[in-house]
C-alpha positions in Angstrom: 102.6 107.5 77.9 100.1 104.7 78.6 96.4 105.1 77.9 94.2 106.3 80.8 92.5 103.6 82.9 88.9 104.2 84.0 89.0 101.8 86.9 92.6 101.7 88.3 94.8 104.6 89.4 98.1 105.0 91.1 97.8 106.9 94.4 101.0 108.4 96.1 100.9 109.9 99.5 103.8 112.2 100.2 105.3 114.1 103.0 108.6 116.1 102.8 110.4 113.8 100.4 112.1 116.5 98.4 113.4 115.9 94.9 112.7 112.2 95.2 109.0 112.8 94.9 109.4 114.1 91.3 111.5 111.1 90.3 108.9 108.8 91.7 106.0 110.6 90.0 107.8 110.6 86.6 108.6 106.9 86.9 105.0 106.1 87.9 103.6 108.2 85.0 105.8 106.3 82.5 104.1 103.1 83.6 100.5 104.2 84.3 97.8 106.8 83.7 96.4 108.3 85.9 98.7 109.0 88.8 97.4 111.0 91.7 99.5 112.5 94.5 98.3 113.7 97.9 100.9 116.0 99.5 100.3 115.6 103.2 101.1 119.0 104.6 104.7 119.1 103.2 106.8 122.1 104.1 109.5 121.6 101.5 107.8 123.3 98.6 107.1 120.1 96.7 103.4 120.5 96.7 103.4 123.8 94.8 105.9 122.4 92.3 103.9 119.3 91.8 100.8 121.3 91.0 102.8 123.1 88.4 103.9 119.8 87.0 100.3 118.5 87.0 99.1 121.6 85.1 100.8 120.4 82.0 100.1 116.7 82.4 96.4 115.6 82.2 97.4 112.2 83.6 98.6 113.7 86.9 96.6 115.3 89.7 97.8 116.7 93.0 96.1 117.5 96.2 97.8 119.7 98.9 96.5 119.1 102.5 97.0 122.1 104.7 98.6 120.2 107.6 100.3 116.8 108.1 97.6 114.3 108.9 99.4 111.0 108.4 99.8 108.4 105.6 96.4 106.8 106.2 94.6 110.1 106.2 96.3 111.1 102.9 95.4 107.8 101.3 91.8 108.1 102.5 91.6 111.6 101.0 92.8 110.2 97.6 90.4 107.2 97.9 87.4 109.3 98.4 88.3 111.5 95.4 88.9 108.3 93.4 85.5 106.9 94.3 83.8 110.1 93.4 85.5 109.9 90.0 84.3 106.4 89.4 87.6 104.5 90.1 87.3 101.0 91.7 90.9 100.3 92.6 94.0 102.2 93.7 97.6 101.1 93.7 99.4 102.9 96.6 103.1 103.5 96.6 105.5 105.6 98.6 107.1 108.7 97.3 110.5 108.1 98.7 111.8 105.8 95.9 111.6 102.5 97.8 108.9 101.0 95.6 109.4 99.6 92.1 107.4 101.6 89.5 108.2 99.2 86.7 106.0 96.6 88.5 102.9 98.9 88.4 101.5 97.2 85.2 102.0 93.7 86.7 100.1 94.6 89.9 97.3 96.3 88.0 96.9 93.4 85.6 96.6 91.0 88.6 94.0 93.3 90.1 92.1 93.6 86.9 92.1 89.8 86.5 90.7 89.3 90.1 89.1 92.6 91.1 87.6 91.1 94.3 91.1 90.7 95.8 93.8 92.9 97.3 97.1 92.6 95.4 100.0 92.9 97.9 103.6 93.4 97.4 105.9 90.9 99.1 109.2 92.6 99.7 112.5 91.3 98.4 115.2 93.0 100.4 118.8 93.7 99.2 121.8 94.8 101.2 120.5 98.3 101.6 117.7 97.1 104.0 118.4 98.0 107.7 118.6 94.8 109.7 116.4 96.2 112.6 113.7 97.0 110.1 113.7 93.6 108.5 113.6 91.8 111.9 110.9 94.1 113.2 108.6 93.5 110.3 108.8 89.7 111.0 107.3 90.3 114.4 104.5 92.4 112.9 103.9 89.9 110.1 103.6 87.1 112.7 100.9 89.0 114.5 99.1 89.7 111.3 99.0 86.0 110.4 97.4 85.2 113.7 94.9 88.1 113.5 93.7 87.0 110.1 93.7 83.3 111.0 96.5 82.7 108.4 94.6 84.1 105.5 97.7 84.2 103.3 99.0 87.8 103.7 102.6 87.7 102.5 103.6 91.0 104.1 101.5 93.4 106.1 103.8 96.5 106.0 104.9 96.8 102.4 102.8 99.7 101.0 103.1 98.8 97.3 99.7 97.2 96.8 96.3 97.5 95.0 93.3 98.1 97.2 89.6 97.8 96.3 88.5 101.4 96.8 84.9 101.0 98.1 85.8 98.3 100.6 88.7 100.2 102.1 86.7 103.5 102.4 83.9 101.6 104.1 86.3 100.2 106.7 88.2 103.4 107.3 84.9 105.3 107.8 84.2 103.2 110.8 87.7 103.1 112.3 89.2 106.3 113.8 92.8 104.9 114.1 93.8 104.1 110.5 95.3 107.5 109.8 99.0 107.3 110.3 102.0 105.0 109.7 100.2 101.9 111.0 97.6 102.3 108.2 99.1 99.7 105.9 98.9 96.8 108.4 95.5 97.5 109.7 94.1 97.9 106.2 95.1 94.4 105.1 93.9 92.8 108.4 90.5 94.5 108.2 90.1 93.7 104.5 90.9 90.1 105.2 88.2 90.1 108.0 85.8 91.5 105.4 86.6 88.5 103.2 88.9 90.2 100.6 91.5 87.6 99.6 95.2 88.5 99.2 97.2 88.0 96.0 100.9 88.2 96.8 103.5 89.3 94.3 107.3 89.6 95.0 108.6 93.1 94.6 112.1 94.6 95.4 112.6 97.2 98.1 115.3 99.8 97.8 116.5 101.9 100.8 118.1 104.9 99.3 121.0 106.6 101.2 121.0 110.3 101.9 123.5 110.8 99.1 121.0 109.1 96.7 118.2 111.4 97.9 116.7 109.0 100.4 114.4 110.4 103.0 112.9 108.4 105.9 110.4 109.6 108.5 110.5 106.3 110.3 111.2 106.6 114.0 112.1 103.2 115.5 110.8 103.7 119.1 107.8 105.8 118.2 106.6 103.8 115.3 107.1 100.4 116.9 105.1 101.6 119.9 102.4 102.6 117.4 102.5 99.2 115.7 102.3 97.5 119.1 99.3 99.5 120.1 97.6 98.7 116.8 98.3 94.9 117.1 97.0 95.0 120.7 93.7 96.5 119.5 93.5 94.1 116.5 94.2 91.0 118.6 91.4 91.9 121.1 89.0 92.3 118.2 90.3 89.1 116.6 89.3 87.2 119.8 85.8 88.5 119.4 85.7 87.7 115.7 87.3 84.3 116.0 84.1 82.2 115.9 82.9 83.9 112.7 86.4 83.7 111.1 86.5 79.9 111.8 83.0 79.4 110.5 83.9 81.2 107.3 87.0 79.1 106.9 85.0 75.9 107.4 82.4 77.0 104.8 85.1 77.5 102.2 86.8 74.1 102.9 86.0 71.6 100.0 83.8 68.7 101.0 85.4 65.4 102.0 85.8 63.0 99.2 86.0 59.3 100.4 
């Protein structure tokens, strides 16, 4: 097992992903120490089993939330605990097996080299990716590019990424909406508004079938309506912020050389 980091941890929110949670946690633990899991009101018994697993592994911690509050709320719970423990950065990954645990060290090293940035996974899809999901994220990513004045975010929805803990907690403390599925996109937009630059790294995505233990809580109509509502809010705020965003961009532009 790797030595424990004092600054960077892996944070996994989980809700009713069954046996796949344990495969994900074992794979993450093989790559990093520590790994923390926030079980978001799961009713499949995984929370209690995970606590038993953590009892014999000092590099693993588990929190059990009494009710399902949403991905963003689960991440925020873990971020606050991380800040209290002195951690500065957290790599978030899903518990359903879609994200590549073998790339955890690569993402952590990129964050350690540039701790003022957010290190974002840029998804590389294979044949298992649902076509509607791939096309839908193009629309969301297009809005994200506009809302951040083309700050360079490679993908706004892929949740395999390293966040600066303090900056994200400060943002979420002021925003009541960033608590559910739409958390991933709003987090990168607001961090970009805060001046946190993105570092993009390609990472594969694997959509597991039911036979492979795959579990998806994505609901096409419900969650796309949620994303549309989120982008509507962000775009209106972007209009208000536009003068300051343009001014920041101009200040960063290198001087003209005749």
